[in-house]
C-alpha positions in Angstrom: 0.0 0.0 0.0 1.3 3.4 -1.0 0.2 6.6 0.7 -0.9 9.1 -2.0 1.0 12.3 -1.4 -1.9 14.6 -2.3 -4.1 12.9 0.3 -1.4 13.1 2.9 -0.9 16.8 2.2 -4.6 17.3 2.6 -4.4 15.9 6.1 -1.4 18.1 6.9 -3.3 21.2 5.7 -6.3 20.3 7.9 -4.1 19.8 10.9 -2.2 23.1 10.1 -5.4 25.1 9.8 -7.3 23.5 12.7 -10.5 22.4 10.9 -11.8 20.8 7.7 -13.3 24.2 6.6 -10.1 26.1 7.0 -8.1 23.3 5.4 -10.4 23.4 2.4 -10.0 27.1 2.1 -6.2 26.8 2.2 -6.3 24.1 -0.5 -8.9 26.0 -2.6 -11.3 23.0 -2.7 -14.6 22.4 -1.1 -15.1 20.9 2.4 -16.8 17.9 0.8 -13.7 17.2 -1.3 -11.5 17.4 1.9 -13.8 15.0 3.7 -13.7 12.6 0.8 -9.9 12.7 0.6 -9.6 12.1 4.4 -12.1 9.2 4.2 -10.1 7.7 1.3 -6.8 8.1 3.2 -8.2 6.5 6.3 -9.6 3.6 4.3 -6.3 3.1 2.5 -4.3 3.1 5.8 -6.9 1.2 7.8 -6.4 3.8 10.6 -8.2 6.7 12.1 -6.0 9.6 11.3 -7.8 12.6 12.6 -9.6 13.5 15.9 -12.5 15.8 15.0 -12.0 18.1 17.9 -11.7 21.9 18.0 -9.1 22.4 16.7 -8.7 19.0 15.0 -5.6 17.0 15.9 -3.9 14.0 14.3 -3.9 10.6 16.0 -0.5 8.9 16.4 -1.1 7.3 13.0 -2.1 10.6 11.6 1.2 12.2 12.9 3.1 9.7 10.8 1.2 10.6 7.7 1.6 14.4 8.4 5.3 13.8 8.8 5.4 12.0 5.5 3.5 14.9 3.9 6.0 17.5 5.2 8.9 15.4 3.9 7.3 15.2 0.5 6.7 18.9 0.4 10.3 19.6 1.3 11.7 17.2 -1.3 9.3 18.6 -4.0 10.6 22.1 -3.2 14.2 20.9 -3.4 13.5 19.2 -6.8 11.8 22.3 -8.2 14.7 24.4 -7.1 17.2 22.0 -8.8 15.2 22.0 -12.0 14.8 25.7 -12.0 11.0 25.5 -11.7 9.6 28.5 -9.9 7.0 27.6 -7.2 4.1 29.9 -6.5 4.4 29.5 -2.8 7.2 27.1 -1.6 6.4 25.2 1.6 7.8 27.0 4.6 10.6 25.5 6.7 9.0 24.8 10.1 11.4 25.0 12.9 10.8 24.6 16.7 12.9 26.8 19.0 13.0 27.6 22.7 12.0 31.2 23.7 15.4 32.3 25.0 17.2 31.3 21.8 14.5 33.0 19.7 14.8 36.2 21.8 18.6 36.4 21.7 20.7 34.7 18.9 18.6 32.7 16.5 16.9 35.4 14.3 20.1 37.1 12.8 21.4 33.9 11.1 17.9 33.2 9.7 17.6 36.8 8.4 21.0 36.5 6.8 20.3 33.4 4.7 16.6 33.2 4.0 16.5 36.0 1.3 19.1 34.2 -0.8 17.2 30.9 -0.5 13.8 32.4 -1.5 12.4 30.5 1.5 10.2 31.3 4.4 10.2 29.9 7.9 7.4 29.2 10.4 8.9 29.3 13.9 7.2 27.3 16.6 8.1 28.6 20.1 8.1 25.8 22.6 10.0 24.9 25.8 13.4 23.5 24.9 12.4 20.2 26.6 9.5 19.7 24.3 10.7 21.1 20.9 11.8 17.6 19.9 8.3 16.3 20.4 7.1 18.6 17.6 9.9 17.2 15.4 8.8 13.6 16.2 5.1 14.4 15.5 6.1 15.8 12.1 5.0 19.3 12.9 8.4 20.8 12.2 11.4 19.8 10.1 14.1 20.9 12.6 14.3 21.9 16.2 16.6 23.5 18.8 16.3 21.1 21.7 17.9 19.8 24.9 17.4 16.2 23.6 20.8 14.8 22.8 19.4 11.4 21.5 18.4 11.7 17.9 14.7 11.6 17.1 14.0 8.6 14.8 14.8 9.7 11.2 16.8 12.8 12.3 20.4 13.8 12.7 21.6 15.7 15.8 24.4 18.2 16.3 25.5 19.9 19.5 25.1 23.6 19.5 26.5 24.7 22.9 25.4 25.6 26.4 23.3 28.5 27.7 24.5 29.2 31.2 21.8 30.7 33.5 22.5 32.7 36.7 20.0 33.6 39.4 19.7 37.4 39.4 17.6 40.3 40.7 17.3 44.0 40.5 19.5 45.9 43.1 16.5 47.4 44.8 14.8 44.0 44.9 17.9 42.4 46.4 18.2 45.1 49.0 14.6 44.6 50.1 14.4 40.9 50.1 18.0 39.7 50.6 19.4 42.3 52.9 20.1 39.6 55.4 21.6 37.4 52.7 20.3 34.8 50.3 19.1 31.9 52.5 16.3 29.4 52.6 14.4 31.7 54.9 14.6 34.8 52.7 14.0 32.7 49.5 10.8 31.4 51.1 9.3 34.9 50.9 11.0 36.7 48.0 8.8 36.7 44.9 9.9 34.6 41.9 9.4 35.1 38.2 8.6 32.0 36.2 8.3 31.9 32.4 5.2 29.6 32.4 3.9 26.5 34.2 6.5 24.3 32.4 9.4 26.5 33.6 11.2 24.6 36.4 14.6 26.2 36.4 13.8 28.5 39.3 12.4 25.5 41.2 15.6 23.5 40.6 17.7 26.4 41.9 15.6 26.8 45.0 15.9 23.1 45.8 19.7 23.3 45.2 19.8 26.1 47.8 17.8 24.1 50.3 14.7 26.3 50.0 11.0 25.1 49.7 10.0 25.8 46.1 6.3 25.9 47.0 6.8 28.7 49.6 7.5 31.9 47.7 4.9 33.8 45.6 5.4 33.3 41.9 4.7 35.5 38.9 4.4 34.2 35.3 5.7 36.2 32.4 5.5 34.0 29.3 7.7 36.1 27.0 11.5 35.9 27.0 12.3 39.6 26.7 9.5 40.6 29.1 10.6 37.9 31.5 14.0 39.6 31.7 12.4 43.0 31.9 10.2 41.9 34.8 13.3 40.8 36.8 15.1 44.1 35.9 12.1 46.1 37.1 12.1 44.3 40.5 9.0 42.1 40.2 10.9 39.1 41.4 14.2 37.2 40.9 14.8 34.6 38.2 17.5 32.9 36.2 18.8 34.5 33.0 21.4 33.5 30.4 24.4 35.8 29.9 23.1 37.2 26.6 19.9 38.4 28.3 21.8 39.9 31.3 23.9 42.2 29.1 23.0 45.9 29.6 20.8 45.2 32.6 21.8 46.3 36.2 21.4 43.1 38.1 22.7 41.5 41.3 23.9 37.9 41.1 22.3 35.8 43.8 25.0 33.1 43.8 25.6 29.5 42.8 24.6 27.1 41.4 24.6 28.1 37.7 22.2 26.2 35.5 23.6 24.9 32.3 21.3 24.0 29.4 22.9 22.0 26.6 21.2 22.8 23.3 21.2 20.6 20.2 20.1 21.0 16.6 18.0 18.1 15.2 16.7 17.9 11.6 15.1 15.4 9.3 17.5 13.2 7.3 16.3 14.5 3.9 18.4 16.0 1.1 17.5 19.7 1.3 20.0 22.4 0.4 17.7 25.0 2.0 17.5 23.2 5.3 21.2 22.4 5.3 22.0 26.1 4.6 19.8 27.2 7.5 21.3 24.6 9.8 24.9 25.7 8.9 24.0 29.3 9.7 22.4 28.4 13.0 25.4 26.3 14.0 27.8 29.1 13.2 25.7 31.6 15.2 25.5 29.3 18.1 29.3 29.1 18.2 29.4 32.8 18.8 26.4 33.1 21.2 26.7 30.0 23.3 29.4 28.5 25.5 31.1 25.3 24.2 29.1 22.2 24.5 
């Protein structure tokens, strides 16, 4: 049994757009045509591929088909480029990246190489511990991730380390840590977290012998605003060196938190993807500490 590429790409469009209606509009066909294509694809594979929720989401079997569709689109774009065939709208390169990399060092290399490639990117911001999950599900073709083990069907390259230090504004430190940074003062000093998945402040508190459930906690789910919230004295938190530059901050002491970052991408022959990967690796050498 072969998976028809056009049917797989219909499933990918529906997943991308979130509904059959929106997928039909993106493909410039009727919703009835999309429904028929999906029914045919599910009959051919003998699997339920789509959960009809709001938004729709692929089943595990559907994720495999979406990944196949993305790979076909990437290979088609590469073949068209090699043959000198202009595409009306080449498929974007979908890349998953953690918020801190996106806010600091990742955009300049992309801006430098994309115009020459005639390509676009869709960046998916996700916690660095989960970006590889998007790669495995076929939602992206590459990811900046903490996962060192290669996702099946992918290659992996070490990028370097982001070293985080616990810091606070001088006025905040004077108010809350005048008697020193101790389990007692850490129990009452407000903390700034990125979001509910952000555990780096919790790990630092535990390393200092403090109860991580004791202090009040803010959530600021944007990397640049997270750093600004700390600089404004809302609370203390951990920042990498590139985000501490230019800010007047007080270091709260050890331990430092090191985050090893890796680049993972599909093992497909794509000059555009390889060019983007090379630019990102080069930028990482200048922005990150050696792996």
